C-alpha positions as CSV (number, residue, x, y, z in Angstrom):
1,M,131.3,-299.1,-149.9
2,A,128.4,-298.6,-147.5
3,L,125.1,-297.1,-148.5
4,S,125.8,-294.0,-146.5
5,D,129.0,-293.5,-148.4
6,L,127.1,-293.7,-151.7
7,G,124.8,-290.9,-150.5
8,E,127.8,-288.7,-149.7
9,T,129.4,-289.4,-153.0
10,A,126.1,-288.6,-154.8
11,M,125.9,-285.3,-152.9
12,K,129.5,-284.4,-153.8
13,N,128.8,-285.1,-157.4
14,L,125.7,-283.0,-157.4
15,Q,127.6,-280.1,-155.8
16,I,130.3,-280.4,-158.5
17,F,127.6,-280.5,-161.2
18,R,126.0,-277.3,-159.8
19,K,129.4,-275.5,-159.8
20,L,130.1,-276.5,-163.4
21,L,126.6,-275.9,-164.8
22,P,127.0,-272.1,-165.3
23,A,130.0,-272.8,-167.6
24,L,128.1,-275.1,-169.9
25,P,126.4,-272.4,-172.1
26,P,129.7,-270.6,-173.0
27,V,131.5,-273.9,-173.7
28,L,128.6,-275.0,-176.0
29,G,128.7,-271.6,-177.7
30,V,132.4,-271.8,-178.4
31,L,132.0,-275.4,-179.8
32,F,129.1,-274.3,-182.0
33,I,131.1,-271.3,-183.4
34,H,134.1,-273.5,-184.0
35,T,132.3,-276.3,-185.7
36,A,129.4,-274.6,-187.5
37,L,130.6,-271.1,-188.4
38,G,134.4,-271.1,-188.7
39,A,137.7,-271.8,-187.0
40,A,140.9,-269.8,-186.5
41,Y,144.2,-271.3,-187.6
42,I,147.8,-270.3,-187.8
43,V,149.6,-271.4,-191.0
44,P,152.3,-273.9,-189.9
45,S,154.3,-274.4,-193.1
46,A,155.2,-272.7,-196.4
47,S,153.0,-274.9,-198.6
48,M,150.8,-272.0,-199.6
49,Q,153.5,-269.4,-200.4
50,P,153.5,-266.7,-201.8
51,T,149.8,-266.2,-200.8
52,L,150.1,-267.4,-197.2
53,K,153.2,-267.0,-195.1
54,I,154.3,-269.1,-192.1
55,G,152.6,-267.7,-189.0
56,D,149.7,-266.1,-190.9
57,E,146.4,-266.2,-188.9
58,I,143.4,-267.2,-190.9
59,I,139.7,-268.0,-190.3
60,V,138.3,-270.9,-192.2
61,S,134.6,-271.1,-193.0
62,A,133.5,-274.6,-191.8
63,P,130.3,-274.9,-194.0
64,S,132.4,-274.5,-197.1
65,Y,134.3,-277.7,-196.5
66,G,131.3,-279.8,-195.2
């Protein structure tokens, strides 16, 4: 790889980074909500019947479980 090719590669990477940069705050927000506040789940099995049925949608508070 020649030095001129390295410059082109760096410029392409910079352009890709600039295109992806606006998506970073929403992605970080979603990750924060999922890990720090709570997460949505769908009950996959009947292990919690009769209180939870298969397919029930629940939100779990993440801080409660550490």
